[in-house]
Each structure stands twice: as C-alpha cells, then as structure tokens.
RODREN-397948 format. One record per residue (C-alpha): x negated, y negated, z; residue in three letters. Coordinates in steps of 0.05 Angstrom, whole numbers, plus 5000, padded with zeros to 4 digits. Layout:
REM residues N
XYZAla;...
//
This chain:
REM residues 361
401459053209Met;407358613187Ser;411758303241Ser;417858383195Glu;421859033198Pro;419659513144Phe;424760063158Leu;431159853192Arg;436660283222Leu;443059903233Asp;448260203280Asn;447360923255Ile;452661433273Val;452462163254Lys;458262633267Arg;458763383257Phe;466263513262Gly;468463293331Asp;461363243357Phe;457662573352Thr;450162713348Ala;447961983340Leu;451961433375Gln;450760773340Gly;443160713343Ile;439060133315Ser;431560093306Leu;426459663269Asp;419959993246Ile;414059583223Asn;409959733161Glu;403860133178Gly;406560323247Glu;405861003280Phe;412561103316Leu;413961733355Thr;420961943374Ile;421262403434Val;426762703475Gly;429463363503Pro;432763883459Ser;439563643435Gly;437862903443Ser;438862763368Gly;431662663346Lys;431663203291Ser;438362963266Thr;435562263261Leu;429462483220Ile;433962873172Arg;438062233161Leu;431861823149Leu;428962313098Val;435662403063Gly;437263123083Met;443662903118Glu;448662353103Glu;450161783151Val;457161773180Ser;456961033196Glu;451660483192Gly;446060363143Ser;438560483132Ile;434359943098Trp;427359973069Leu;425159253063Arg;431258923031Ser;433859552997Glu;439259993027Arg;436960723020Ile;441961143061Asp;445961272998Glu;439661422957Thr;438362162943Pro;432462462981Ala;428362572918Asn;429061832899Lys;426561562965Arg;419261352974Pro;418661823033Thr;415862513048Cys;416963023103Met;411963483138Val;415964053169Phe;414464473230Gln;414265083184Ser;409764693135Leu;413665003076Ala;407365153036Leu;407765632976Phe;403966262998Pro;403066522926His;399565882904Met;392565632916Thr;390965032960Val;390064602898Gly;396664822868Gln;400364672933Asn;397463972937Ile;398863832863Glu;405964092865Phe;409463412874Pro;405063112820Leu;406763682773Lys;414163562785Ile;413062822769Arg;409763032703Gly;402662792715Glu;397063092672Ser;392963682696Glu;386563262700Ser;389762712742Ser;393063222788Arg;386363572800Arg;382862912813Ala;388062712864Arg;387863392898Ala;380363372906Leu;380762662933Glu;385862892985Leu;381763503004Leu;376063023021Glu;380762563059Leu;383263153101Leu;376163413114His;376864053073Leu;371364283026Pro;372364192951Ala;371864942940Asp;378365032979Tyr;381864792916Tyr;381865522891His;383065842959Lys;389666212972Arg;394165943027Ile;394166623060Arg;386666563069Gln;387165903107Cys;387465843182Ser;393265493217Gly;389364853223Gly;387264883150Glu;394465003128Gln;396564403169Gln;391563973131Arg;393964243064Val;401064063082Ala;398763353099Leu;394963313034Ala;401163522995Arg;405363013031Ala;400362463013Leu;399662682941Ala;405962322920Phe;403461692954Asp;409761582996Pro;410960943034Glu;413261313096Ile;411361993123Leu;416162353169Phe;413762913214Phe;418463423248Asp;414363743304Glu;408763973256Pro;403864173311Leu;408564553358Ser;406765253333Ala;399165153340Leu;394965353400Asp;393064813450Tyr;385864683429Arg;387564633355Leu;393564193370Arg;389363703410Lys;384263673353Ala;389663543301Leu;392863003343Glu;386362603338Lys;385862753263Glu;392962513251Leu;391561863288Lys;385161773247Asp;388861943182Leu;394061423200His;388660893208His;385161083143Arg;391461113100Thr;395260523130Gly;401760903117Lys;407860843161Thr;408561483204Phe;414961683239Val;413662293283Tyr;418462743320Ile;416063153379Thr;418163423447His;410963353471Ser;409462753515Leu;401962853505Glu;402562813429Glu;406562173435Ala;401761843483Met;395562023443Val;397861813373Met;403261283376Ser;403560533369Asp;410460563400Arg;414761113431Ile;422261163426Ala;425561593480Ile;432061913459Met;437662173504Arg;444562423483Lys;444362103415Gly;441861423438Arg;435161073449Phe;433861023523Glu;427460603516Gln;422960373459Ile;416060093477Ala;408560213475Val;406260823513Ala;403160453571Asp;409560053584Glu;414060653582Ile;409461033629Tyr;408460463678Ala;415160113673Arg;420760593653Pro;427660303653Ile;431260913682Ser;430261533724Arg;430961953661Phe;425061603627Val;420861603690Ala;421662353698Glu;420962493624Phe;414362123620Met;410562593666Gly;409662723741Glu;412662173784Val;414762023855Asn;421561693863Leu;424961403925Phe;432061133932Asp;432060423959Val;436959863971Glu;436559123982Gly;436658824052Thr;439558174079Ala;432657864075Ser;431958034002Gly;427058604016Gly;427859344009Leu;430059914054Tyr;427360584032Gly;429661284048His;423461674068Gly;418361124055Val;415760584102Glu;415459914065Ile;410459404088His;410058984025Ala;415558464039Asn;412557774035Gly;406158004003Glu;403657803934Ala;407458173881Gly;413058403927Ala;418057943892Ala;417758403832Asp;420658963874Ile;425858573913Ala;433358723909Leu;439558323930Pro;442958583993Gln;446659233981Gly;444059333910Glu;440960013898Arg;434760203859Gly;429260713851Ile;422160593875Leu;417060933830Met;409661093838Val;405461553794Arg;401462103829Pro;394661813810Glu;396161173851Phe;397861533916Val;392061623965Arg;390961994030Phe;390261484086Leu;385161574142Val;386161334213Ser;386760574216Gly;387860504141Glu;394260184117Thr;398060064051Ala;404159694025Asp;408060354024Phe;407060944070Ile;409861654072Val;408362164127Arg;408662904114Gly;405463594111Ile;400563824057Leu;403864434026Arg;400064603961Glu;393764463922Glu;393064613848Tyr;386664583807Ala;387964253739Leu;381064253708Gly;378063573721Ser;383863393767Arg;386663663832Ile;394163613845Gln;397163623915Tyr;404263723938Glu;406463414003Val;413063524039Glu;415262864068Ala;418762804135Ala;425162654097Ser;424663334063Gly;422863063994Ser;416663303957Arg;411162833933Leu;405762963881Thr;398762673888Ile;393162723836Glu;385762623848Lys;379462723806Leu;375863363825Arg;370062963855Glu;375062603901Asp;378063253927Arg;381863183993Phe;378463554051Ala;384863704091Gly;387464404099Ala;394164664074Ile;399264564129Gly;395963954160Ser;399563304174Glu;397762744125Val;399362014115Val;400161774043Leu;399861064018Gly;399860633956Trp;400059893939Asp;405359433911Val;401559303846Glu;402060043830Asn;409560073845Thr;415359983797His;422559853816Leu;427960153771Ile;434459773779Arg;440460223775Glu;445960013727Ala;
//
C-alpha cells in the first residue's frame, strides 16, 4: 500500500440551504486501503459518500485523486463505482446481463463482456451457470455478490459502499463481511465503506473514521480507536465501556468519583496522570474488569452490588451497581462464569495497563 495519499479530501464543506451537513473535513486515503466511515444517523457519512462518488456537488473545498482534482468531474467520468444498500440490480435481466451492463454502456463487444462476466462470477464464488439465472431467482446473498461483480466489471479504481449489508440477516451479513474483506485483498482495490455497524467496521477495515455532526471525531486503526478513544463520544460509540469522571490532584495523581485509585506511583501510572484541577474521563472496557476475591487487590477498585447477569453465547455479561449509584458492565467468557448470586456485594478491580484516560477539552 502506498504511503502517499491516493484520494484526498481538502476542507470539504457541504450545505443544504441553511444547514451545513459537512463542516470543513479533510482526509487522506491510501491506495489499496479499506477505509470504513461510521457514525450515528445524521452525522454526515452518507452525504460524504455522495460527494465522493459525484452524486452531490461540493459547496467548498476540493477532492483529489492522485494529482487530479475530481470534485468538478461528472460522476460517469470518475474512475469510481458505488454499491448501494438497495443494490439497484435490474430484476428483468439475467445475472450475466446485470454484470455486463456497464461494459455494454462502454461499447465493449459481446464476447469480451461475457468473458469478463464469467471471470467475475468465479471471483465472487458464483457458479458459471448463474450467468443465465434471473435476478429474482437469486437469494439475498447471491444478489449482493452480483452487485459486487457489476461494480467490479468496469474495473474502477475506487469502490464506494453505502451500507450494502444492512438489509441482510445476521448470519448472512457476517459471512459477507468476511467475503468482502477477502475480495478486497484479492482485488487490491481501494474500498471506502459506509456503515452504522461497529462490528462491520471492526471486522473489515484497515482504518475507521468516526463521524459526528459533520466532522471526523477520530481516524485510526480499529484497535487504537477501541483501546484509546479521544472522546467520550468515541468511547461510547465503540461498544460497551465503563467511564469515570476524574480530576487531577496536587500530587499529580487522580481523584475519582466512585472508583478507588491505587495506581499512583506505579509503572504506567504517568500515562493517566492529570495536572491539579484538570478534569478527565477514566475508561476501562468490560473484558478487563474482574471480580476480586478476599485479599486480592488491583490498581483500580469499585465496590457495589451485582444486579444482572446476561448470557451472550460464548460470553456472560454482568451489571453491577456501584456504591456511587453508577452502573458498570463486566464481561467474562462462559467458562469463567462468576459464581456470585444476584444481589450479592462484589468488589471489582482492573489494572493500570488496561485503563485509558480521556482528557477533556
């Protein structure tokens, strides 16, 4: 993958009347990268993808592909293709005719179109005899593969995806997530993917861009965003999390509301120190919190009452009401199930190396 930006967004603004949907965003995308843009409804992610593919015009800023500015280039002249949530397949056509459609528009011969369609059927793990099959006869997963084959038929430099898996059932969606990741590796194309699903983003992406209110809140690899979010919004958006308000003490340590802190002076504690009076948010993911037995200690301790237990397949999730009144979530593998009864007093703990401090702006 090249270290130089392949697709570059420079201070993009998009307005719809008095409403500003995108507020001066910039982004560099590398060639061959799988970038996923996630965010809540109304964050601007669908507007952004429509600008990138040429379905909307930029109000301010510019979009560059290599050294060529493309934001003023018509959509049909850009080396890009879009896979829609609705797939937009032609139901009256066969699978082969759907795949060949962009090649027919380009004026390629019937023989070359058919050869390319059969090549793509193989790439998408569909039998060659599907070439003559009607779209209406295909399952949801098969239609998804046909849509991908049609997108690849034109050999675009960049593929854009607008929540293409959201209408599928869970099992099929998980299977296609893996197939998309594999397809990305095999084609070497640049994928830019829009979704509201954290799981999709975590499974497939090289990097994730979190959007909020028309801006990028954080852009990084999945592990970094999950373990070291830069804000409360990102921490909460990236799955279950336990957060505690803290502030710096005169000694350079931390004072926590509802959590006992024993990590000051220990290895790694400098990473979670704050100047006196400065506020922050202490974060720990549920899988790092453990139930402490008598005599056991930890860098951070919370005392409370076990309120709920939820079976989540291979995992068990617990909810504990802390003495401060806040609720904590703990996750354990099924084989490490906690033996305590609902309503019992518990002591929770975790270590400094599993803790992240979010500094408030």
